[in-house]
Wavefront OBJ file of the C-alpha trace (Angstrom):
o trace
v 0.000 0.000 0.000
v 2.992 2.327 0.041
v 2.582 2.478 -3.737
v -1.036 3.478 -3.203
v 0.141 6.260 -0.919
v 2.562 7.459 -3.562
v -0.119 7.284 -6.233
v -2.429 9.318 -4.011
v 0.267 11.949 -3.505
v 1.045 12.101 -7.218
v -2.653 12.474 -7.966
v -2.976 15.592 -5.846
v -2.702 18.949 -7.532
v 0.893 20.197 -6.975
v -0.354 23.536 -5.689
v -2.520 21.752 -3.141
v 0.342 19.494 -2.043
v 2.510 22.533 -1.408
v -0.291 24.479 0.286
v -1.232 21.634 2.628
v 2.260 20.219 3.132
v 1.302 16.736 1.888
v 4.351 14.630 1.040
v 5.164 10.925 0.960
v 7.495 9.563 3.661
v 10.259 7.225 2.398
v 9.712 3.632 3.538
v 13.173 3.154 5.164
v 12.532 6.148 7.393
v 9.074 4.895 8.367
v 10.464 1.476 9.259
v 13.355 2.901 11.278
v 11.251 5.317 13.286
v 8.396 2.894 13.914
v 10.866 0.189 14.885
v 12.545 2.490 17.386
v 9.464 4.015 19.008
v 7.257 0.931 18.917
v 10.114 -1.269 20.051
v 10.478 0.873 23.160
v 6.715 0.826 23.768
v 6.540 -2.967 23.413
v 9.535 -3.398 25.698
v 7.578 -1.548 28.366
v 4.625 -3.959 27.904
v 6.219 -7.406 27.471
v 3.068 -9.442 28.122
v 0.795 -7.941 25.483
v 0.656 -7.071 21.805
v -2.064 -4.480 22.384
v -0.212 -1.184 22.322
v -2.262 1.880 21.397
v -0.695 3.687 18.438
v -1.907 6.857 16.725
v -0.811 8.990 13.803
v -2.560 12.391 14.081
v -1.888 13.230 10.415
v -1.834 9.745 8.962
v -2.244 10.464 5.257
v -2.512 7.160 3.393
v -1.250 5.290 6.433
v 2.485 4.655 5.989
v 3.229 4.790 9.720
v 0.054 2.940 10.710
v 0.783 0.120 8.259
v 4.305 -0.323 9.623
v 3.028 -0.258 13.202
v 0.234 -2.721 12.391
v 2.692 -5.181 10.860
v 4.930 -4.960 13.915
v 2.045 -5.534 16.319
v 0.676 -8.423 14.276
v 4.111 -10.004 14.336
v 4.181 -9.666 18.113
v 0.658 -11.084 18.378
v 1.505 -14.080 16.194
v 4.599 -14.833 18.259
v 2.639 -14.692 21.510
v -0.100 -16.909 20.037
v 2.484 -19.537 19.090
v 3.997 -19.436 22.568
v 0.638 -19.792 24.325
v -1.191 -21.976 21.811
v -3.917 -19.352 21.390
v -5.909 -19.022 18.183
v -4.460 -16.662 15.601
v -6.704 -16.112 12.608
v -8.248 -13.200 10.757
v -10.669 -12.518 13.602
v -7.866 -12.251 16.166
v -5.754 -10.092 13.878
v -8.612 -7.663 13.291
v -9.368 -7.508 17.027
v -5.744 -6.608 17.723
v -5.739 -3.895 15.066
v -9.001 -2.424 16.316
v -7.588 -2.240 19.825
v -4.251 -0.791 18.749
v -4.238 1.261 15.544
v -5.732 4.758 15.344
v -5.339 7.600 12.886
v -6.749 10.907 11.725
v -6.396 12.830 8.487
v -8.072 15.863 7.032
v -8.232 14.243 3.567
v -11.098 11.710 3.283
v -9.452 9.926 0.340
v -6.201 9.474 2.247
v -8.036 8.219 5.332
v -9.895 5.662 3.197
v -6.599 4.416 1.760
v -5.215 4.042 5.265
v -8.283 2.088 6.424
v -8.051 -0.231 3.444
v -4.336 -0.865 3.885
v -4.573 -1.635 7.595
v -7.727 -3.755 7.214
v -6.089 -5.768 4.438
v -3.490 -7.012 6.934
v -6.317 -8.821 8.739
v -8.139 -9.917 5.578
v -10.830 -7.377 6.439
v -12.551 -4.568 4.549
v -12.005 -0.809 5.023
v -15.278 -0.408 6.927
v -13.882 -2.657 9.653
v -11.390 0.100 10.558
v -13.784 3.038 10.145
v -13.961 3.628 13.915
v -10.176 3.682 14.155
v -9.084 5.819 11.214
v -11.198 8.930 10.901
v -11.482 12.194 9.007
v -10.810 15.513 10.695
v -8.147 18.043 11.550
v -6.374 16.733 14.624
v -5.408 20.261 15.709
v -8.921 21.708 15.781
v -11.121 21.622 18.840
v -14.905 21.737 18.978
v -14.800 25.547 19.185
v -12.887 25.942 15.921
v -14.520 28.178 13.300
v -15.922 26.371 10.295
v -13.460 28.026 7.919
v -10.547 26.462 9.822
v -11.542 22.962 8.731
v -13.257 19.877 10.134
v -12.740 19.691 13.930
v -11.723 16.572 15.787
v -12.673 16.051 19.432
v -10.285 13.368 20.609
v -12.129 12.229 23.735
v -15.354 11.737 21.806
v -13.839 10.122 18.721
v -11.460 7.706 20.478
v -12.895 7.027 23.963
v -10.903 3.779 24.238
v -7.731 5.857 24.328
v -8.934 8.388 26.884
v -5.888 7.666 29.062
v -3.538 8.386 26.188
v -1.648 6.475 23.542
v 1.424 4.339 24.042
v 2.999 5.620 20.819
v 2.294 8.721 18.734
v 3.928 8.475 15.314
v 3.978 10.396 12.081
v 5.277 12.942 9.637
v 3.119 16.062 10.140
v 2.424 18.371 7.200
v 5.235 20.729 6.232
v 3.500 24.117 6.274
v 5.515 27.179 7.237
v 4.265 30.417 8.746
v 4.036 32.233 5.423
v 1.986 29.488 3.754
v -0.288 29.214 6.784
v -0.921 32.945 6.848
v -1.757 32.891 3.139
v -3.785 29.680 2.881
v -4.810 28.622 6.407
v -5.302 31.853 8.336
v -8.262 30.593 10.393
v -6.354 27.450 11.392
v -3.372 29.562 12.425
v -5.509 31.877 14.559
v -7.224 28.932 16.247
v -3.942 27.189 17.034
v -2.426 30.412 18.394
v -5.080 30.424 21.100
v -4.812 26.711 21.814
v -1.135 25.760 21.801
v 1.797 26.999 23.835
v 4.138 26.156 20.951
v 2.320 28.611 18.651
v 4.648 31.499 19.442
v 6.523 33.833 17.153
v 6.816 32.917 13.492
v 5.905 29.288 14.198
v 5.518 26.539 11.611
v 2.840 23.835 11.746
v 5.202 21.142 13.055
v 5.554 23.082 16.334
v 1.926 22.568 17.346
v 1.931 18.951 16.150
v 4.745 18.299 18.624
v 2.639 19.769 21.415
v -0.409 17.780 20.292
v 1.700 14.623 20.249
v 2.785 15.212 23.837
v -0.835 15.732 24.892
v -1.871 12.477 23.221
v 0.899 10.404 24.821
v 0.071 8.448 27.934
v 2.574 8.860 30.789
v 5.579 6.837 29.709
v 4.326 6.782 26.113
v 6.586 7.507 23.172
v 6.390 10.303 20.619
v 8.201 9.827 17.293
v 7.850 12.440 14.572
v 9.584 13.548 11.396
v 9.843 17.350 11.355
v 11.984 20.007 9.637
v 15.460 20.278 11.163
v 14.585 23.837 12.111
v 13.289 22.269 15.322
v 16.911 21.987 16.446
v 17.854 25.656 16.333
v 15.197 28.042 14.981
v 14.189 30.776 17.418
v 10.496 30.219 16.734
v 10.868 26.533 17.651
v 12.188 27.323 21.147
v 8.718 26.871 22.664
v 8.424 23.415 21.071
v 11.903 22.483 22.344
v 10.939 23.735 25.793
v 7.815 21.556 25.838
v 9.719 18.507 24.636
v 12.464 18.859 27.229
v 10.114 19.852 30.060
v 7.411 17.234 29.568
v 9.431 14.444 27.988
v 12.911 13.028 27.578
v 14.318 12.997 24.056
v 15.865 9.551 23.577
v 17.004 9.525 19.949
v 17.552 11.946 17.090
v 17.932 11.112 13.401
v 19.622 13.794 11.322
v 18.196 13.339 7.824
v 19.626 16.483 6.225
v 22.111 14.406 4.219
v 19.541 11.750 3.295
v 17.815 11.965 -0.097
v 15.591 15.025 0.259
v 11.849 14.777 0.565
v 9.779 16.197 -2.249
v 8.921 18.998 0.150
v 12.390 20.472 -0.291
v 12.950 20.597 3.465
v 15.690 18.969 5.487
v 14.157 16.593 8.011
v 14.996 15.655 11.556
v 13.295 12.740 13.301
v 13.127 12.245 17.044
v 11.881 9.757 19.594
v 10.881 11.044 23.034
v 9.337 9.444 26.118
v 6.686 11.446 27.922
v 7.532 12.045 31.557
v 10.318 13.680 33.530
v 12.075 10.545 34.766
v 15.746 9.775 34.362
v 17.007 8.941 30.886
v 20.437 8.559 29.310
v 21.688 11.340 27.017
v 20.007 11.130 23.617
v 21.663 9.318 20.751
v 22.199 10.846 17.327
v 22.253 8.916 14.059
v 22.814 10.133 10.517
v 20.221 9.067 7.973
v 17.432 6.535 8.225
v 19.503 3.382 7.764
v 21.479 1.374 10.275
v 24.308 3.896 10.571
v 26.396 4.378 13.673
v 24.788 6.135 16.614
v 26.622 8.527 18.901
v 25.681 9.857 22.313
v 25.241 13.609 22.533
v 26.707 13.358 26.019
v 24.276 15.833 27.524
v 20.580 16.443 27.913
v 18.725 18.882 25.686
v 17.059 22.172 26.559
v 15.016 24.867 24.857
v 18.256 26.286 23.476
v 19.646 25.085 20.130
v 20.317 21.365 20.031
v 23.915 20.354 19.213
v 23.155 17.751 16.575
v 25.964 18.529 14.139
v 28.404 16.305 16.040
v 30.924 19.162 15.929
v 32.333 21.155 18.807
v 32.835 20.374 22.461
v 30.130 21.362 24.937
v 32.700 22.510 27.508
v 34.455 24.727 24.938
v 31.120 26.157 23.829
v 30.239 27.007 27.436
v 33.671 28.597 27.976
v 33.371 30.734 24.834
v 29.957 31.955 25.949
v 31.374 32.816 29.363
v 34.349 34.843 28.107
v 32.774 36.385 25.002
v 29.986 38.856 24.412
v 27.296 38.476 21.748
v 28.499 40.024 18.509
v 25.242 41.955 18.331
v 26.274 43.847 21.493
v 29.719 44.713 20.114
v 28.874 45.439 16.485
v 26.066 46.481 14.193
v 24.885 43.450 12.224
v 22.509 43.981 9.310
v 20.938 41.964 6.573
v 22.272 43.297 3.286
v 19.012 43.690 1.368
v 15.323 42.909 1.547
v 13.728 40.976 -1.300
v 12.259 44.174 -2.740
v 15.619 45.947 -2.480
v 17.384 43.012 -4.119
v 15.205 43.408 -7.218
v 15.736 47.166 -7.253
v 19.504 46.725 -6.914
v 19.554 44.153 -9.736
v 18.379 46.828 -12.175
v 21.414 48.991 -11.289
v 24.115 46.333 -11.758
v 26.276 46.642 -14.869
v 29.587 45.228 -16.048
v 32.403 47.682 -15.422
v 35.421 48.820 -13.474
v 34.148 52.093 -12.007
v 31.582 52.252 -9.227
v 30.686 50.216 -6.169
v 31.740 46.602 -6.611
v 28.930 44.112 -5.943
v 29.481 40.790 -4.158
v 27.180 38.059 -2.911
v 27.653 34.705 -1.186
v 29.030 33.100 -4.346
v 31.802 35.678 -4.700
v 32.992 35.678 -1.087
v 35.718 33.395 0.234
v 37.602 33.247 3.530
v 39.282 36.654 3.859
v 38.986 37.045 0.102
v 36.771 38.731 -2.441
v 36.280 36.859 -5.719
v 35.075 39.892 -7.676
v 36.448 39.705 -11.209
v 37.459 36.046 -10.744
v 34.184 34.191 -10.187
v 30.968 35.210 -11.970
v 28.305 36.738 -9.771
v 24.857 35.309 -10.395
v 22.151 37.691 -9.350
v 18.443 37.047 -9.934
v 18.978 35.165 -13.166
v 21.784 37.324 -14.577
v 25.543 36.752 -14.543
v 28.369 39.288 -14.202
v 32.137 38.931 -13.930
v 32.853 42.527 -12.846
v 29.540 43.755 -11.447
v 29.381 47.356 -10.279
v 26.811 49.957 -9.365
v 27.859 52.731 -11.719
v 25.165 55.096 -10.427
v 25.277 54.585 -6.640
v 23.176 57.692 -6.057
v 20.190 55.654 -7.293
v 20.532 53.170 -4.434
v 18.212 53.353 -1.424
v 19.908 55.855 0.945
v 20.333 53.290 3.720
v 22.017 50.780 1.416
v 24.282 53.451 -0.052
v 25.386 54.453 3.456
v 26.126 50.811 4.275
v 28.101 50.382 1.062
v 30.234 53.447 1.849
v 31.023 52.147 5.356
v 34.081 49.957 6.117
v 32.678 46.573 7.057
v 32.862 42.816 7.024
v 30.566 41.058 4.534
v 29.578 37.519 5.551
v 28.336 34.938 3.049
v 24.878 33.572 3.687
v 25.027 29.885 2.731
v 28.371 28.116 3.103
v 29.833 25.066 4.834
v 31.768 27.289 7.253
v 31.819 31.002 7.983
v 33.239 33.011 5.081
v 33.704 36.770 5.125
v 35.522 39.420 3.144
v 36.865 42.720 4.461
v 35.766 45.950 2.796
v 38.233 48.287 4.501
v 37.427 51.408 2.458
v 33.678 51.217 1.922
v 33.871 50.341 -1.758
v 31.599 47.287 -1.927
v 27.839 46.795 -2.046
v 26.773 43.589 -0.316
v 24.219 41.727 -2.408
v 21.330 39.504 -1.430
v 21.842 36.631 1.046
v 24.781 38.293 2.789
v 25.173 39.969 6.177
v 27.077 43.162 6.993
v 29.062 43.597 10.223
v 30.312 47.029 11.227
v 32.367 47.257 14.348
v 34.546 49.959 15.894
v 37.699 47.863 16.347
v 40.002 46.431 13.684
v 37.961 44.471 11.143
v 40.908 42.155 10.560
v 40.682 40.770 14.089
v 36.955 40.118 13.711
v 37.647 38.384 10.392
v 40.238 36.148 12.062
v 37.793 35.260 14.844
v 34.972 34.419 12.431
v 37.285 32.225 10.346
v 38.868 30.465 13.311
v 38.582 26.785 14.069
v 37.174 27.635 17.515
v 34.280 29.701 16.203
v 33.602 27.274 13.360
v 33.254 24.466 15.907
v 31.021 26.710 18.012
v 28.794 27.549 15.035
v 28.508 23.924 13.971
v 27.694 22.866 17.549
v 24.999 25.483 18.061
v 23.544 25.967 14.576
v 24.603 22.849 12.678
v 21.248 21.203 13.289
v 19.659 23.707 10.919
v 21.967 22.910 8.034
v 20.919 22.137 4.489
v 22.005 19.347 2.164
v 25.721 18.695 1.619
v 26.629 20.427 4.867
v 25.607 23.953 3.886
v 24.736 26.204 6.821
v 22.118 28.908 7.166
v 24.047 32.042 8.119
v 22.272 35.326 8.745
v 21.983 38.266 11.132
v 20.189 36.256 13.820
v 22.884 33.604 14.050
v 25.766 36.074 13.779
v 24.438 38.442 16.445
v 24.530 35.636 18.995
v 28.132 34.537 18.401
v 30.354 35.012 21.483
v 33.237 37.335 20.600
v 36.082 38.453 22.902
v 35.458 42.149 23.585
v 38.119 44.435 22.050
v 38.866 46.127 25.373
v 39.876 42.729 26.792
v 42.235 41.738 23.981
v 45.878 41.073 24.615
v 47.318 43.858 22.458
v 50.341 41.876 21.343
v 48.126 38.981 20.260
v 45.785 41.338 18.393
v 48.720 42.987 16.605
v 50.056 39.609 15.516
v 46.590 38.660 14.227
v 46.438 41.846 12.145
v 49.771 41.060 10.509
v 48.763 37.507 9.658
v 45.388 38.574 8.247
v 47.194 41.040 5.979
v 49.225 38.120 4.654
v 46.054 36.032 4.228
v 44.221 38.726 2.269
v 47.327 39.018 0.069
v 46.919 35.349 -0.829
v 48.899 33.451 1.832
v 46.319 31.035 3.295
v 49.075 29.080 5.076
v 48.734 31.464 8.042
v 45.363 29.918 9.039
v 46.772 27.491 11.679
v 48.745 30.289 13.337
v 45.629 32.462 13.381
v 43.662 29.612 14.973
v 46.194 29.475 17.809
v 46.065 33.239 18.337
v 42.261 33.284 18.396
v 42.367 30.435 20.922
v 44.537 32.748 23.034
v 41.936 35.532 22.818
v 39.311 33.106 24.130
v 41.650 31.619 26.718
v 41.268 28.152 25.204
v 43.970 25.588 25.845
l 1 2 3 4 5 6 7 8 9 10 11 12 13 14 15 16 17 18 19 20 21 22 23 24 25 26 27 28 29 30 31 32 33 34 35 36 37 38 39 40 41 42 43 44 45 46 47 48 49 50 51 52 53 54 55 56 57 58 59 60 61 62 63 64 65 66 67 68 69 70 71 72 73 74 75 76 77 78 79 80 81 82 83 84 85 86 87 88 89 90 91 92 93 94 95 96 97 98 99 100 101 102 103 104 105 106 107 108 109 110 111 112 113 114 115 116 117 118 119 120 121 122 123 124 125 126 127 128 129 130 131 132 133 134 135 136 137 138 139 140 141 142 143 144 145 146 147 148 149 150 151 152 153 154 155 156 157 158 159 160 161 162 163 164 165 166 167 168 169 170 171 172 173 174 175 176 177 178 179 180 181 182 183 184 185 186 187 188 189 190 191 192 193 194 195 196 197 198 199 200 201 202 203 204 205 206 207 208 209 210 211 212 213 214 215 216 217 218 219 220 221 222 223 224 225 226 227 228 229 230 231 232 233 234 235 236 237 238 239 240 241 242 243 244 245 246 247 248 249 250 251 252 253 254 255 256 257 258 259 260 261 262 263 264 265 266 267 268 269 270 271 272 273 274 275 276 277 278 279 280 281 282 283 284 285 286 287 288 289 290 291 292 293 294 295 296 297 298 299 300 301 302 303 304 305 306 307 308 309 310 311 312 313 314 315 316 317 318 319 320 321 322 323 324 325 326 327 328 329 330 331 332 333 334 335 336 337 338 339 340 341 342 343 344 345 346 347 348 349 350 351 352 353 354 355 356 357 358 359 360 361 362 363 364 365 366 367 368 369 370 371 372 373 374 375 376 377 378 379 380 381 382 383 384 385 386 387 388 389 390 391 392 393 394 395 396 397 398 399 400 401 402 403 404 405 406 407 408 409 410 411 412 413 414 415 416 417 418 419 420 421 422 423 424 425 426 427 428 429 430 431 432 433 434 435 436 437 438 439 440 441 442 443 444 445 446 447 448 449 450 451 452 453 454 455 456 457 458 459 460 461 462 463 464 465 466 467 468 469 470 471 472 473 474 475 476 477 478 479 480 481 482 483 484 485 486 487 488 489 490 491 492 493 494 495 496 497 498 499 500 501 502 503 504 505 506 507 508 509 510 511 512 513 514 515 516 517 518 519 520 521 522 523
């Protein structure tokens, strides 16, 4: 029936799939996550195969099918051991007692019923009281325009004490799409869920719903965007997860084949309750890859799932440094509207403000005139703003200011120094102005210590192939040794080495790493 699920997805209008966040979950990921979460739930109930499982956004039933197969396997084994009957009637009874699901799409819910019922040689109607139509997020007081409500206590009274496992891959709908297409749903959730704070995405409230549905000691296992690990707006969801549950396992799927949704997933398994638990494990991908212990519990702060950086070093750097946003002015280089206006002013030439973007920035180097700049569908080798007076006044002032320009999507921090105010920073870059020597800030941003820090704190939000999201929010929070606390001799040596680096001698990088370590007081 996985093929039926795929066929159902393919049959949906692409605009609707994007609007509603409906995307197929790869079978290896379903099997891995169900095996982990359900295995833990069954281990806690060794004398029964009746474990209540629910998917609150079940679609065509991928997670429910995998869970049903696992429970039927357990039931068959127990029947063999006890000599009990094990036929179609017993299989259906087990499924009716164990498998529950909800979906807003009636066609998807029907597919799920049929697939689960087929495992017991039954018909879809036999699972009609277990897999129902509705929006799992909407209460009885939801306005009609928000969608079909679903009152859990009334619809599933057998699970009034909670479910032993809550599984699924909730819809991928971000704040912008919700505001545009699901405004009534967003307003309703904002008044109903603690996780609906800030610029929240739909997965945040599904996490909270999952915790509510879990029985004490039950397990929650969801596939969500990896923004859960570090996005500011996901802090409330992280707080709920770490306050009301213990995260047991994380699966970083950012390097796995991407979902059709174009997001970079993270899966987690958590146990509801505040009891003791070992530090969570982290695995890469959905296969049987090696797991590593994170070595520490998680909090509402960013989760260190990159596997880079040492927690003790991160804590030390935070203690001795100050947030860059308190020491410097950190700006986004251009809004979307400004980026289009700037594009009309770019020409090939030698005279005017040079234009750079993320693709023409390297570590302590500017690739202007060496690497083509691609800007909103056009390409330039020597892009300039020949008529800078036509720029928005704020952007012209920024361009004329000495600054550091930081690339926006790279595998490690990359910045170029504009010492004379001769460069316009293009879209997807960040500008840092600070009153001390820009060369020292450049050395700090390019150091091994700060790279490890960034990967530790923000690596969970990375894209495919290790690319990082780098913007004003992340940069403002970086701990930087305050200039008035620098060892002057160390700072002077850094300046000399950075001059050599910008002249083309990248061999100075290890020496700079050691000097930056000295600024932080790292051994």
